[in-house]
C-alpha positions in Angstrom: -30.7 -39.0 23.4 -28.5 -39.8 26.4 -30.6 -37.7 28.7 -33.7 -39.4 27.4 -32.2 -42.9 28.1 -31.1 -41.8 31.6 -34.6 -40.5 32.4 -36.1 -43.8 31.2 -33.7 -45.8 33.4 -34.7 -43.8 36.5 -38.4 -44.0 35.9 -38.7 -47.6 37.0 -37.1 -46.7 40.3 -39.4 -43.8 40.9 -42.4 -45.9 39.9 -41.4 -48.7 42.2 -41.2 -46.3 45.1 -44.6 -44.7 44.2 -46.3 -48.2 44.2 -45.6 -48.4 47.9 -47.7 -45.3 48.7 -51.5 -45.2 49.1 -54.2 -42.8 50.2 -56.5 -44.2 52.9 -60.0 -42.9 53.5 -62.6 -44.0 56.1 -66.3 -43.2 56.6 -68.2 -44.6 59.6 -69.1 -43.9 63.2 -67.4 -43.3 66.5 -68.6 -44.0 70.1 -67.1 -44.3 73.5 -67.3 -46.5 76.7 -67.2 -44.8 80.1 -69.3 -43.6 83.0 -72.1 -42.3 80.8 -72.0 -45.2 78.3 -71.6 -48.6 80.0 -71.9 -50.8 76.9 -68.6 -51.9 75.5 -69.6 -51.7 71.9 -72.9 -50.2 70.7 -74.5 -48.1 68.0 -76.5 -46.3 70.7 -75.6 -42.5 70.7 -72.9 -43.1 68.0 -71.9 -40.3 65.7 -70.4 -40.0 62.3 -66.6 -40.2 61.9 -64.3 -39.6 59.0 -60.6 -40.3 58.4 -57.9 -39.8 55.9 -54.2 -40.7 55.7 -51.2 -42.0 53.9 -49.9 -45.6 53.9 -46.4 -46.8 53.0 -45.9 -50.5 52.3 -42.7 -51.8 53.8 -43.4 -55.3 52.4 -46.4 -57.0 50.9 -47.4 -57.7 54.5 -46.2 -54.9 56.7 -47.2 -51.2 56.2 -46.9 -47.9 58.1 -50.0 -45.8 58.3 -50.2 -42.1 59.1 -53.7 -40.9 59.7 -56.1 -38.3 60.9 -59.7 -38.8 62.2 -62.4 -36.4 63.1 -65.5 -37.4 65.0 -68.1 -36.4 67.6 -68.8 -38.3 70.9 -71.7 -38.0 73.2 -73.7 -39.8 75.9 -76.6 -39.0 78.2 -77.8 -40.5 81.4 -81.4 -40.4 80.1 -80.3 -43.4 78.0 -79.2 -45.3 81.1 -81.2 -47.0 83.8 -81.4 -47.1 87.6 -79.1 -44.9 89.6 -77.2 -43.7 86.5 -80.4 -42.2 85.0 -81.2 -40.4 88.3 -77.8 -38.6 88.0 -79.0 -37.0 84.7 -75.5 -36.0 83.4 -74.6 -35.7 79.7 -71.7 -34.6 77.6 -70.7 -33.9 74.0 -67.2 -33.4 72.5 -65.6 -33.0 69.1 -62.6 -35.3 68.7 -59.6 -34.8 66.5 -56.9 -37.5 66.3 -53.6 -37.9 64.6 -52.0 -41.4 64.6 -49.2 -43.6 63.4 -49.8 -47.4 63.0 -47.9 -50.5 62.0 -50.2 -52.7 60.0 -49.9 -56.4 59.3 -51.9 -58.0 56.4 -52.1 -61.7 56.7 -52.3 -62.6 53.0 -50.3 -61.0 50.1 -52.9 -59.1 48.1 -50.9 -59.6 45.0 -51.9 -63.2 45.2 -55.3 -63.0 47.1 -58.3 -60.8 46.7 -59.2 -60.8 50.4 -57.2 -60.7 53.6 -57.7 -59.9 57.3 -55.3 -57.4 58.9 -54.4 -56.0 62.3 -52.8 -52.8 63.4 -51.4 -51.0 66.5 -49.5 -47.8 67.2 -49.7 -44.5 68.9 -52.1 -41.5 68.7 -52.5 -37.9 69.9 -56.1 -36.7 70.3 -57.8 -33.5 71.4 -61.2 -33.2 73.0 -63.2 -30.7 75.1 -66.3 -32.0 76.8 -69.4 -29.7 77.0 -73.1 -29.8 77.8 -76.1 -27.5 77.6 -77.9 -26.0 80.5 -81.7 -25.7 80.9 -81.6 -22.5 78.9 -79.8 -24.1 76.0 -76.5 -22.4 76.6 -73.4 -24.3 75.7 -71.2 -24.9 78.8 -67.7 -26.3 78.6 -67.1 -28.6 81.6 -63.4 -28.6 82.3 -63.2 -25.0 83.6 -66.0 -25.9 86.2 -63.9 -28.5 88.0 -67.1 -30.5 88.6 -65.2 -33.1 90.7 -62.9 -30.6 92.4 -60.1 -31.0 89.8 -57.4 -28.4 90.4 -59.0 -27.0 93.6 -56.7 -26.6 96.7 -59.2 -28.3 98.9 -58.7 -31.5 96.8 -55.0 -31.8 96.0 -55.2 -35.4 94.8 -57.7 -34.4 92.1 -55.5 -33.1 89.3 -56.8 -31.2 86.3 -57.1 -33.3 83.2 -55.4 -32.3 79.9 -57.5 -31.8 76.7 -54.8 -33.1 74.5 -53.5 -36.6 75.4 -51.8 -39.8 74.2 -53.7 -43.0 73.3 -52.8 -46.5 72.1 -54.9 -47.4 69.0 -55.3 -51.0 68.0 -57.7 -53.1 66.0 -58.2 -54.9 62.7 -60.4 -55.4 59.7 -60.7 -57.1 56.4 -59.6 -56.0 52.9 -61.0 -56.7 49.4 -58.9 -55.9 46.4 -61.1 -54.7 43.6 -58.4 -53.6 41.2 -54.6 -53.0 41.0 -55.1 -49.6 42.5 -58.2 -49.9 44.7 -58.8 -51.9 47.9 -62.0 -51.5 50.0 -62.5 -52.9 53.5 -64.1 -52.8 56.9 -62.1 -51.7 60.0 -62.7 -51.5 63.7 -60.2 -49.6 65.9 -60.2 -49.2 69.7 -58.3 -46.5 71.6 -56.8 -47.2 75.0 -56.9 -43.9 76.9 -55.1 -42.8 80.0 -57.8 -40.6 81.4 -61.2 -41.1 82.9 -62.4 -37.6 82.1 -63.3 -38.0 78.4 -66.9 -37.5 79.7 -65.9 -35.2 82.7 -67.1 -37.9 85.1 -64.7 -40.1 87.1 -64.8 -40.3 90.9 -66.9 -38.8 93.8 -68.9 -35.7 94.5 -67.3 -32.8 96.3 -68.7 -30.4 98.8 -71.1 -28.1 96.8 -70.3 -25.1 99.0 -66.6 -25.5 98.3 -67.3 -25.9 94.6 -69.6 -22.9 94.5 -67.1 -20.7 96.2 -64.3 -21.7 93.9 -66.0 -22.1 90.5 -69.5 -20.6 90.9 -73.0 -21.8 91.1 -72.9 -23.0 87.5 -70.3 -25.6 88.5 -72.7 -27.0 91.1 -75.6 -27.0 88.7 -73.6 -29.0 86.0 -72.0 -31.5 88.5 -75.4 -32.9 89.5 -78.6 -32.5 87.5 -81.1 -34.9 89.1 -83.4 -32.1 90.0 -84.1 -31.3 86.3 -85.9 -34.7 85.9 -89.6 -34.9 86.4 -89.8 -36.5 89.8 -86.1 -36.3 90.2 -84.2 -35.7 93.5 -83.2 -32.0 93.7 -80.9 -32.6 96.7 -77.2 -32.5 95.9 -75.6 -35.9 96.8 -73.7 -36.3 100.0 -70.0 -35.3 100.0 -67.7 -38.1 98.8 -70.6 -40.3 97.4 -70.0 -42.0 94.1 -70.4 -40.0 91.0 -68.5 -42.2 88.5 -66.3 -45.3 88.2 -62.5 -45.6 88.3 -61.9 -47.4 85.0 -60.3 -45.4 82.2 -62.5 -44.3 79.3 -62.2 -45.7 75.8 -63.4 -44.6 72.3 -63.6 -46.5 69.1 -63.9 -45.8 65.4 -65.3 -48.2 62.8 -66.4 -48.0 59.2 -65.7 -48.6 55.5 -62.2 -48.0 54.2 -61.0 -47.1 50.8 -57.3 -47.5 49.8 -56.1 -45.9 46.6 -52.6 -46.8 45.3 -50.4 -44.0 44.0 -48.2 -44.8 41.0 -48.5 -47.6 38.5 -49.8 -50.3 40.9 -51.9 -50.5 44.1 -51.7 -52.3 47.4 -50.7 -55.9 47.0 -48.9 -55.4 43.7 -45.3 -56.6 43.4 -42.4 -54.1 43.5 -40.5 -55.7 40.7 -40.5 -52.7 38.4 -41.8 -52.5 34.9 -40.5 -55.9 33.7 -38.9 -54.4 30.6 -42.1 -53.1 29.2 -42.6 -49.6 27.8 -43.1 -47.1 30.6 -46.3 -45.1 31.1 -44.6 -42.1 29.6 -43.8 -43.9 26.4 -40.0 -44.3 26.8 -38.5 -46.6 24.1 -36.8 -49.9 24.8 -33.1 -50.0 24.5 -31.8 -52.6 22.0 -28.8 -54.6 22.9 
């Protein structure tokens, strides 16, 4: 009997801790902004994105979120206009991201059914840009050094890393539909520290140098204007502009689902069981 009473006394503490944990799920789309996609926010060329993670509520307003996202990014100069279209470059990449956020929810969801929220934190992401040649072969772009990255003739152009750090931030709105379930909409941006998410950043190199160091395929993939009907087959002049200098971005947006673990969900108070019989049926102790 003493062991049973001790177990029942400990259950509220365990339950209170569990109420702070939630599973987060996201379904939506991802896109990027850079040298092949000049619009800051658009559905054009967007791809599906999914996410999952764990949330721990520090208070009824502040939470820590550990998450993982998986998405695809792509862009094509054929969707651009003017000089960008004449360049005829494109890229695709799979994107995997792990992140840790601090989230602030404006209203206490134990009192309100709806609240906006914001978040910011850090993330590690992995990408690997590729394209397809005219024969349909998949060609990874980083090994080709399409702008002379890593070549001794261009010491200032360093090779880019495929796994990098990003600063995610954004916000959304939540709707509490039950004690254990919250749905919402979220938009999150990623500040990057590379301009090579799309393998395009700066200026054209000497095609003879590029061919001698990385082969003819590197020259073919660094400028593709000749593939267009009526396009210019002549390789651009050395040091002419190929891309811009601004860093790339990507963003993920979609519908979120938050499921509380334990007796209560997000926005519920952490005051224990208030003297009621526990979910495992432990008896009350009479004074």
